[in-house]
N, C-alpha and C positions, 0 to 999 in steps of 0.2 A: 261535491257537497259543500255548501256555503256555510260558514260559521258567522252567525249574526250576533253573537254574544258581545261583540265590541260595542253594540248600541247601548249597552248598560251604562257606559260612560256618558252617554248623551241623554240620559234620563230614563231609559227603560230599566225595569227591574230584572234581577237575575232569573226570576221565575218566568218572565216573559221571554227572555233569551233561551232558556231551557225549553220552553214550550215551542218556540220557533224552530229550534234544532230538531225536536221530536217530530214536528210536522214535516220538515224537510226529509228526515230519515224515513218517515212513513211514506212520503211521496216517492222516494227512491225505491223503497221496498215494493210498492205497488207497481212501479215501472218494471221491476225484475220478476214479477209474478208469472209472466208468460215464459214458456220454455225458449222461444226464439230470442226474447230479450236477454235471458240468462246466457244463452249461447253467444250472443253478440258481446255481452259484457265479459264473458270468459275469454273469447277471442281477443277482445281489446286488452284485457289484462295480460294474456299470454304474449301478445305483441309487445306490450310495454316491458315485460320481463325479458323477452328475447332481445329487445333494443338495449336494455340495461346490461344484459350479459355480453352483447357484442361490444358495447362501449368499455366495459370492464376488461374484456380480453384485449381490446385495442390499446387501452392504457397500459396494461401489463406488458404487452409486446413493445410498446414505445419505451417504457422504463428499462426493459431488458436491453433493447438496442442502444439506448443512451449510455447505460452502464457499461456495456461491451465497448462502445466507442471510447469512453473515458478511460477504461482499463487499457485498451490498446494504445492510446495516447500516452498514458503514464509509463507503459513499458517502453514505448518508442523513444521517449525523451527522458527516461530515468537518469541516464548518464550525461545529460546535456551540460550541467554545471561543471562536473568533473572534466568533461571533454574540453570545455572552454578554458579551464585552468591548465590543461595539458598543452595548449597551444604555445604558451610562452616557453615551456620546456623544449618543445620541438624547435622553436625559433632559435634558442640558444645553442642547441646541438647543431643545427644547420650552420650557424655563424662559426662555430668551432671548426667544422669541417671545411669551411671556405677560407679559414685563416691560412695565409701563405707565409706568414712572418717567420715561422720556424722557431719561435720562442716558446720553450717548454713552460716557463712560468706563466705566460699569458694563457696558454692552453689549460694549464692546471687551474688558473683563476676562473676561466670560463666554465670548466666542468664543475667547479665548486659553486658558482652562481646557479648553474643548471640544477644541481642537487638541492640547493636551497629552495628554488622554485618548486621542485618536485615535493619536497617536504611540506611546503606550505599547502600545496594542492592536496596532499594526503591528509593533513590536519583538517582542512576545510571539508573533506569528504568523510571524516571520522575513521580514516585508515590508520591503525596504530601497529607498531612493532610488537611482536610477542617477546616478552622477556626470556632470554636464554643465557643467563650469566653462568660463568664457570662455578661449579659447585651446587648449582640449583638442581632440585629434584626434577627428573624427567616427568613431564605431564603428557600422557599419550594422546590427550585431546588437542594439544597445542604443539607438541614436539614430535619429530619423526627421527628415531635413532637410525643413523645410517651405518654406524659401525660401533663395536665395543673395543675399547683399548685398555691396556694395563695402566692404571693410575693409582698406585698404592697410597698416595697422599689423600685420595678422595674416597668417599663412601660409594659403594656399588650403586649403580642406577642414577648417578648424578652426572650432570653435563660437564664434559671435559673441554669441548670447544664447539663453536658454531660454524658450520660449513656454509649455510645459507640462512639468512634471516627469514623469519615467518611474519605474517601480517594477519590482523583481524579487521573486519569491517563491523563496527559496533561490537557484537558478541560472536559473530560468525567468522570462523577461520577461513581466510582466503587461501593461505598457503601455510602449512605447518613449518616451524623452524626445523631445519635439518641439522642434526647435531651428532657429535660423537659422545659416547657414554662410557663411564668407568665400569670395567668388568668386576665381577665378584672375585675375591681372592680364592685361589685354588689350593 
């Protein structure tokens, strides 16, 4: 169907444009009056709908595939930055093992430098220590009580000592702090 109402800008009146549209619509209606013409038009419209449906399905399939590829790449390279920061830690440890000088102070300094590199890498990756100071209340979400000990100077259920530090990545516990806890007095 052609819309000729744009001619109104060139001097034709709106009523002329409306009349022209009505004439075109009437001509189309006359063309569809025969059953064969209607069947052809229906088949044409069904073909167009099928084509649109197939295009939509193909687009959806492409979007899913792209999303899946991006997700796989994100998983595959999620630790890339952290892994790159760990390379210097590995280098320092290898240098310490290759040191043949026998000087304990030099070895201690090398281990200290390695620890500093590791702390920097942890900070960059948002890995933080879980606080587990003596006297602090046990938090079952962040601490794992390894044993209970008599500690009359402390309240029951408070941390006496830390056996192994715990760490969180953002708000997710990577490893709980393993602690000893004060027993309740009997």
